[in-house]
C-alpha positions as a printed Julia matrix, in Angstrom:
488×3 Matrix{Float64}:
  12.31  44.91  10.1
  15.73  46.79  10.47
  16.67  47.6   14.02
  18.7   50.96  14.93
  22.4   50.52  15.91
  23.13  49.84  19.19
  25.19  52.83  20.05
  26.04  54.88  23.11
  23.49  57.54  21.99
  20.55  54.65  22.21
  22.13  53.62  25.69
  22.06  56.96  27.12
  18.44  57.78  25.96
  16.3   58.98  28.92
  13.02  59.61  27.11
  10.78  56.86  29.02
  10.8   58.29  32.9
  14.54  58.34  32.65
  15.21  55.27  30.9
  15.44  54.42  27.1
  12.42  55.08  25.09
  12.21  51.44  23.73
  11.35  50.39  27.51
   7.94  51.86  27.05
   7.28  49.38  24.15
   8.43  46.25  26.03
   6.27  47.64  29.07
   3.33  47.45  26.79
   3.59  44.0   25.17
   4.7   42.58  28.97
   1.66  44.26  30.29
  -0.81  43.12  27.79
   0.76  39.61  27.82
   0.38  39.34  31.49
  -3.15  41.1   31.16
  -4.1   37.82  29.2
  -1.97  35.63  31.26
  -3.23  36.38  34.88
  -6.71  36.93  33.64
  -7.02  33.48  32.06
  -5.28  32.02  35.21
  -7.24  33.61  37.4
 -10.44  31.65  36.31
  -8.68  28.66  35.12
  -8.7   26.76  38.45
 -12.23  27.6   39.23
 -13.15  26.49  35.69
 -11.81  23.26  36.16
 -12.94  22.35  40.0
 -16.54  24.21  39.58
 -19.64  21.97  38.58
 -20.41  21.14  35.08
 -23.88  22.96  36.25
 -21.8   25.92  37.16
 -20.15  26.34  33.96
 -16.93  24.37  34.82
 -15.36  20.75  34.23
 -16.06  19.07  37.82
 -12.62  17.94  38.45
 -11.44  17.29  42.29
  -9.47  20.47  43.84
  -6.27  18.35  44.47
  -5.91  17.48  40.64
  -7.19  20.53  39.44
  -4.73  23.03  41.62
  -2.12  20.21  40.2
  -3.16  20.98  36.57
  -2.45  24.8   37.5
   0.45  24.27  39.19
   1.79  22.3   36.18
   0.62  24.55  33.69
   2.6   27.61  35.47
   5.58  25.27  35.5
   5.06  24.43  31.91
   4.96  28.12  31.21
   8.53  28.78  32.91
   9.68  25.67  31.29
   9.17  26.55  27.84
  11.32  29.71  28.3
  14.2   27.09  27.55
  12.8   26.53  24.31
  12.7   30.5   23.57
  15.99  31.26  24.83
  17.54  28.65  22.74
  15.66  29.49  19.62
  16.84  33.26  20.35
  20.33  32.47  20.89
  20.91  29.9   18.59
  18.78  30.29  15.23
  16.55  33.83  15.32
  17.36  36.47  18.13
  15.51  37.6   20.87
  13.19  40.18  18.97
  11.81  37.84  16.42
  11.28  35.02  18.96
   9.3   37.44  20.87
   7.29  38.63  18.0
   6.25  34.78  16.96
   5.6   33.99  20.53
   2.9   36.89  21.15
   1.27  35.37  17.55
   0.98  31.83  19.28
  -0.34  33.41  22.67
  -3.28  34.95  20.86
  -4.02  31.57  19.52
  -4.03  29.63  22.48
  -6.49  32.03  24.2
  -8.63  31.97  21.41
  -8.68  28.03  21.7
  -9.41  28.29  25.49
 -12.41  31.0   24.54
 -13.79  28.87  21.62
 -13.18  25.15  21.87
 -15.45  23.11  24.24
 -14.34  21.15  27.58
 -11.04  19.38  27.83
  -9.95  19.88  24.33
 -10.21  23.44  24.45
  -8.04  23.31  27.99
  -5.68  20.95  26.79
  -4.93  22.94  23.32
  -5.16  26.29  24.75
  -2.99  25.75  27.82
  -0.19  24.01  25.59
  -0.11  27.35  23.02
  -0.08  29.73  25.94
   2.41  28.0   27.94
   5.06  27.79  24.69
   4.06  31.25  23.69
   4.3   32.57  27.22
   7.74  30.89  27.63
   8.87  32.33  24.52
   7.66  36.09  25.16
   9.03  36.34  28.56
  12.74  35.17  28.51
  13.13  37.23  25.51
  11.62  40.39  26.81
  13.52  40.26  29.82
  16.52  40.06  27.54
  15.73  42.69  25.24
  15.32  44.78  28.5
  18.75  44.04  29.24
  20.31  45.42  25.85
  18.69  48.72  26.51
  21.5   49.42  29.6
  25.43  49.14  29.76
  26.2   46.53  32.18
  27.29  49.22  34.53
  24.37  51.43  33.95
  23.1   52.42  37.17
  19.68  52.77  35.83
  19.17  49.19  35.32
  17.72  47.86  38.64
  15.16  50.91  37.95
  14.26  49.92  34.76
  13.53  46.34  35.63
  11.38  47.6   38.32
   9.57  49.73  36.1
   9.4   46.78  33.6
   7.91  45.13  36.47
   5.36  47.47  37.04
   3.84  46.96  33.58
   3.71  43.3   34.39
   1.5   44.05  37.24
  -0.59  46.59  35.48
  -1.52  43.82  33.39
  -1.67  41.47  36.53
  -3.74  43.41  38.05
  -6.48  44.24  35.32
  -6.28  40.98  33.9
  -8.34  38.84  37.0
 -10.37  41.81  37.8
 -12.03  42.01  34.39
 -11.61  38.44  33.22
 -13.42  37.38  36.65
 -15.97  39.87  36.18
 -16.71  38.51  32.56
 -16.84  35.22  33.92
 -19.1   35.64  36.81
 -21.83  37.58  34.62
 -21.39  35.82  31.37
 -19.67  32.75  31.65
 -15.88  31.14  31.6
 -15.36  31.2   27.8
 -16.12  35.15  27.72
 -13.44  35.45  30.38
 -11.09  33.43  28.1
 -12.22  35.57  25.25
 -11.4   38.73  26.87
  -7.92  37.52  27.8
  -7.48  36.69  24.01
  -8.52  40.53  22.91
  -6.14  41.7   25.44
  -3.26  39.96  23.83
  -4.23  40.63  20.56
  -3.79  44.44  21.45
  -0.3   43.79  23.17
   0.75  42.17  19.63
  -0.54  45.14  17.54
   0.97  47.67  19.57
   4.65  45.59  19.81
   4.4   45.64  16.03
   4.42  49.25  15.31
   7.46  49.68  17.73
   9.49  46.81  16.76
  11.96  48.95  14.36
  13.14  51.04  17.37
  14.66  48.25  19.33
  18.56  48.29  19.55
  19.98  46.17  17.08
  21.73  43.62  19.97
  17.97  42.41  20.37
  17.92  40.61  17.23
  21.55  39.51  17.45
  21.71  35.34  17.28
  24.55  35.23  19.94
  25.62  31.43  19.25
  24.41  30.46  15.68
  23.27  27.07  14.84
  25.41  25.7   11.85
  22.73  25.17   9.23
  23.73  21.56   8.68
  22.72  20.88  12.76
  19.26  22.69  12.01
  17.43  19.22  10.82
  19.04  17.24  13.69
  17.43  19.43  16.13
  14.08  19.43  14.15
  13.93  15.85  14.07
  14.75  15.79  17.88
  12.06  18.1   18.59
   9.38  16.25  16.39
  10.65  12.95  18.42
  10.12  14.4   21.71
   6.38  15.89  20.77
   5.7   12.36  19.81
   7.34  10.81  22.73
   4.88  13.14  25.15
   1.72  12.57  23.31
   2.25   8.45  23.22
   3.07   8.72  27.06
  -0.16  10.59  27.59
  -2.37   8.34  25.36
  -1.01   4.87  27.21
  -1.42   6.77  30.61
   2.07   7.17  31.89
   1.41  11.04  32.2
  -2.0   11.72  33.56
  -3.57  14.85  35.3
  -2.98  13.52  38.53
   0.9   13.1   38.44
   1.4   16.06  35.69
   2.78  18.32  38.6
   5.27  15.37  39.77
   6.23  15.12  36.12
   6.97  18.59  35.29
   8.98  18.89  38.67
  10.88  16.02  37.52
  11.53  17.58  34.0
  12.17  20.94  35.16
  15.13  19.75  37.47
  16.73  17.57  35.0
  16.77  20.51  32.7
  18.09  23.05  35.25
  20.92  20.56  36.1
  21.63  19.8   32.21
  21.48  23.8   31.51
  23.92  24.43  34.17
  26.13  21.88  32.89
  26.0   22.87  29.42
  26.96  26.63  30.22
  29.69  25.91  32.53
  31.42  23.0   30.36
  31.51  25.48  27.44
  34.94  26.31  26.58
  34.27  29.86  25.36
  33.06  31.22  28.82
  36.1   32.83  30.73
  37.2   32.0   33.98
  35.5   34.82  35.88
  31.98  34.21  33.88
  32.07  30.54  34.86
  32.68  31.75  38.68
  29.5   33.88  38.48
  27.5   31.04  36.9
  28.38  29.04  39.93
  27.07  32.16  42.17
  23.77  31.75  40.68
  23.19  28.38  41.83
  22.14  29.29  45.38
  20.08  32.2   44.05
  18.13  29.6   41.56
  17.8   27.34  44.87
  16.47  30.39  46.99
  14.11  31.73  44.2
  12.4   28.12  43.64
  11.75  27.9   47.28
  10.23  31.4   47.01
   8.1   30.93  44.03
   7.1   27.23  45.38
   5.09  29.34  48.14
   4.47  32.7   46.28
   2.73  30.77  43.2
   0.18  29.29  45.56
  -1.98  32.48  45.04
  -3.21  30.33  41.98
  -3.82  27.47  43.73
  -4.11  27.14  47.59
  -4.98  31.0   47.91
  -7.76  30.55  45.32
  -9.45  27.62  47.33
  -9.18  29.72  50.39
 -10.53  32.57  49.0
 -13.28  30.45  47.86
 -14.19  28.45  50.92
 -12.67  30.49  53.75
 -12.72  34.15  52.83
 -15.42  36.58  53.65
 -16.12  38.3   50.35
 -19.0   39.84  51.19
 -19.01  43.76  50.76
 -21.91  45.99  51.88
 -24.07  43.25  51.0
 -22.03  42.53  47.25
 -20.27  39.44  46.99
 -16.7   39.9   45.32
 -15.56  37.42  42.66
 -13.27  34.91  44.05
 -10.86  35.87  41.08
 -10.6   39.33  42.22
  -8.33  38.22  45.24
  -5.64  37.86  42.58
  -5.61  41.32  41.98
  -4.71  42.68  45.29
  -1.08  41.62  44.81
  -0.85  43.65  41.46
  -2.22  46.9   43.09
   0.47  46.77  46.07
   3.24  45.95  43.12
   1.9   49.14  41.27
   2.1   51.07  44.39
   5.46  50.19  45.78
   7.69  48.8   42.58
   7.95  52.75  42.0
   9.19  53.15  45.8
  11.64  50.18  45.36
  13.06  51.65  42.32
  13.48  54.84  43.58
  15.18  53.7   47.03
  17.56  51.34  44.87
  18.76  54.28  42.77
  18.97  56.85  45.87
  21.11  54.21  47.55
  23.03  53.24  44.61
  26.21  51.19  45.22
  25.14  51.55  48.9
  22.15  49.41  48.3
  22.26  45.62  49.74
  23.72  43.03  47.59
  21.5   40.63  45.6
  22.24  37.85  47.97
  20.62  39.76  51.06
  17.73  40.86  48.82
  16.96  36.99  47.78
  17.68  35.99  51.29
  14.88  38.44  52.86
  12.43  37.9   50.1
  12.49  33.83  50.73
  12.17  34.63  54.76
   9.71  36.87  54.24
   7.26  34.71  52.2
   7.77  32.1   54.7
   6.44  34.74  57.44
   3.52  35.39  54.89
   2.7   31.75  55.41
   2.8   32.02  59.33
   0.42  34.79  58.93
  -2.32  32.38  57.89
  -2.12  30.6   61.24
  -4.52  32.74  63.67
  -7.41  32.0   60.77
  -6.13  28.26  59.89
  -9.17  25.94  60.17
 -11.96  28.12  59.97
 -15.44  27.77  58.28
 -16.93  29.5   55.51
 -16.5   33.59  55.95
 -14.28  33.04  58.72
 -11.32  34.94  57.37
 -12.0   38.98  57.01
 -10.93  40.22  53.7
  -8.45  42.67  55.43
  -6.34  39.94  57.07
  -5.95  38.52  53.47
  -4.97  41.82  52.19
  -2.29  42.32  54.87
  -1.07  38.82  54.13
  -0.96  39.4   50.29
   0.95  42.75  51.21
   3.72  40.63  52.99
   3.7   38.54  49.81
   4.2   41.66  47.59
   7.33  43.0   49.57
   8.91  39.74  49.44
   8.21  39.39  45.47
   9.79  43.17  45.13
  12.96  42.06  47.28
  13.3   39.03  44.6
  11.79  38.94  41.32
  12.64  42.05  39.64
  16.4   41.96  40.93
  16.61  38.25  39.8
  15.45  39.15  36.01
  18.06  41.72  36.58
  20.95  39.67  38.19
  20.46  36.97  35.61
  21.44  39.49  32.85
  24.51  40.52  34.91
  25.73  37.32  36.01
  25.06  35.58  32.44
  28.35  34.87  30.29
  28.41  36.62  26.92
  27.16  33.52  24.96
  24.3   33.01  27.36
  22.73  35.9   28.26
  18.83  35.02  27.17
  19.69  31.33  28.58
  20.33  32.72  31.8
  17.25  34.5   31.92
  15.66  31.08  31.24
  17.42  29.51  33.85
  15.83  32.28  36.18
  12.74  31.61  34.95
  13.41  27.63  35.25
  13.36  28.71  39.36
  10.13  29.87  38.63
   8.97  26.55  36.75
  10.1   24.33  39.63
   8.6   26.6   42.26
   5.37  26.53  40.14
   5.15  22.97  39.71
   5.88  22.31  43.35
   3.01  24.81  44.42
   0.63  22.47  42.6
   1.92  19.51  44.2
   2.01  21.01  47.33
  -1.65  21.94  46.8
  -2.39  18.43  47.03
  -0.79  17.88  50.63
  -3.05  21.03  51.65
  -6.22  18.91  51.19
  -4.47  16.29  53.06
  -3.13  17.84  56.52
  -4.53  20.52  58.71
  -4.07  23.95  57.79
  -1.98  24.81  61.01
   0.58  22.22  59.82
   0.52  23.44  56.22
   1.05  26.87  56.68
   3.36  26.43  59.62
   5.55  23.67  58.19
   6.2   25.72  54.86
   6.41  29.0   56.37
   9.24  27.7   58.89
  11.06  26.01  55.9
  11.16  29.02  53.64
  12.56  31.27  56.67
  15.19  28.91  57.37
  16.29  28.81  53.47
  16.48  32.53  53.82
  18.66  32.38  56.87
  21.1   29.95  55.36
  21.39  31.89  52.13
  22.17  35.07  54.16
  24.86  33.43  56.23
  26.82  32.5   52.74
  26.61  36.1   51.8
  30.32  36.79  51.47
  31.06  33.33  49.64
  28.62  33.85  47.1
  29.82  37.74  46.49
  33.28  36.47  45.95
  32.24  34.14  43.04
  29.91  37.11  41.53
  33.21  38.59  41.0
  32.34  42.33  41.36
  28.65  41.89  40.43
  26.6   42.92  43.71
């Protein structure tokens, strides 16, 4: 597979809604990957805690929510592996292609293998594959633009639209399939979606710029065997810890949180201690630390759409629409609808404002505070009985979730490529996804607290903490901007 030269002509291409043509290919593969990812995740929690008679596995809600949160964390944690393989051995494009194949096999395992075997094999494969695809798709989008290209944030917002088209259709269709034919049919539809994405991407790979296939910091051939041995030992160790009961379904979220924190600290240390990055690049990495913390706080609340909000929709939400009961999973398609509607609006706003738009720090602070506000909006309905929360109320709350997300998530993807040292472009994107990993795993752990305290305490406390983090970050805008050294 040959890539075309990374030329000025390629960077000035305006063939896809004013953006480079290759953005359409990355838009497509990410859309289908998110279709399969969110489609599967949309039915995963209820599959785990629904009774065996209803087609589920009969787990307790807290443990099931912990598994879902841990799985979400593992997906983003595995971006480390995908980024490292891209930067040190194979390049982003090749890792993305192989990762898409692994995801297909994961969804097939969930669809065809029974019970906990299918869950274990399927989730591991999907987590590893999705991690490899996510970090590298985002990195490749960054190669389509010069560092000072004013279309960059707008391009990432369009890319984010592709993500959310898939996120909208996935839970909608797999939820319908699950409610009519059963869980494994829903998992099977996720496999079909990812297969379509893989085929589509295969035909357009050669059009990507050469930099998409570049190995930025190649590993010496003699060192490869050492890393293969380390990887094998790590896999064996994990299996042993599971078999002897050190890692269990009950403590999985805690384990993922610990591993993610250690990985993030180690990652920052490796980048900052590298002798080949410049002083300005090092300052920019330091600037990323408070953004990382705010992002983790944001995702610890936002990702509860797949844990607490799903349980809330099952037990509290009035899902009756003219005598028809809406599937539980359809709640997860509400947020993507708003993303689809508003992402173009945000892209247009950032493009129109240009250099006058708020700096990244303020966008992050507003996103963290606003998701806290969304949690506070649950308070008027907290503690109600079955069908006590109107559907329109949850729709309004999820609208606030969406605005918060658009202030932080696509901006985070963009700033991670802008603040990255030249040698660590993909791995800085992985660091952003590590903040998502940490937040996702924490969301699973927090879901256990939801089961143990009054809802007013739960939503009020977490909402107030998120708002406080946003306010603190906003107060430190000037010092962070100085560290960013010209990047806004």
